[in-house]
Steps between C-alpha positions, in 0.01 A plus 500: 500500500605375158478122449683346203434148372780335301521160336387289207162417345349400834546861609443650153159330471409693182566844649460797267813667361296811411277544805740466792214493749396166346684241709383200300277222628727331754606524861642853459154622391338324795747654745439845355122457524517387862737769624327780309167393640634485854704822496404720202780721377773359723674290234616530141571185298720408206515163324812437294478123471589377150378168360779255421760672715782308662709655775753620239225683309375669813855601592551648153220751563583574864565872443190595299251261657616497859758747631369801306151436638624534860241279669444499874406132478643260241341161429685247281384164362746337259646156432263267319604615151865442586399132510226496236714663231771241554264204472328648196769688306833435677503869594452491874712628785664237718455514876850631574473782248144573612623566854797702377285731286232530768773598747634764261151639456440529874844654555418778255152554639629519856769747400265725303191462721618419854165582657286291264328206664544183291284188475642204308237247398570132453466354148266202481373227268237226491441211262311628196482496119821705461699337778438129447594246236830354393822685418719412201715270711194315625498644852179616663456871429320591821764334717767717338279811492413473869859428606637795305233744618575395857867582441401854387266526798783412738724754328228764530476435873878529542502829312219629719689401812825652374341840445260490796202498266176324581432165340154376405468118461244396238578140396366339817189715475425356154594147607253528787235638264503165315312356797210730412497489119712361213805683369321655201259676737796703632748507210370483144801323352714420802652849504244778437240553774127496449289768669491281810876454486559873467270559797707258708817689408336834577385376839850378584654824371269712714581288802871565449446870427303553818734313732724805535 
């Protein structure tokens, strides 16, 4: 079984572009380690997450980095940069367009790879150095960041439902984790997971993977 991970820097996690067996240091690496240890030789893994990607960037490389790879299992985590890029550089993707492009992507994947099992992961955010402060208009940055990420999360769930894909909630998991340790223990800057954060994602991913 070929498992393909797609997404942004959370999936990329410093993966090697030269050594394709190097999955980076994040949840994709942890999933690979667990499954290879449990069932040696059963799975092959590819990580094509790209740091900084928005949904439009991922869609632009759908042929080379997704369809041509013909995965049996496709895992996608995208959405936080569609918000972050707007708040930082006015180059984000609004929630309506996000859902439209995500829908187009899934339509093409379903047409080209009808037997591929798909897992759509929920984008998430916590208060941290990169997600808090004050915006130019004086509004609270985290309030806007959280609201907008939740809009992309809701869109991701609708897309999953529309194409009968599985949906993996992650925001509540991180919210609940705040009862155990502060935000920076799980997400370094409010967006990028620490080792503990990546382990939480990997655990949730494996739970979803093994439900079927």
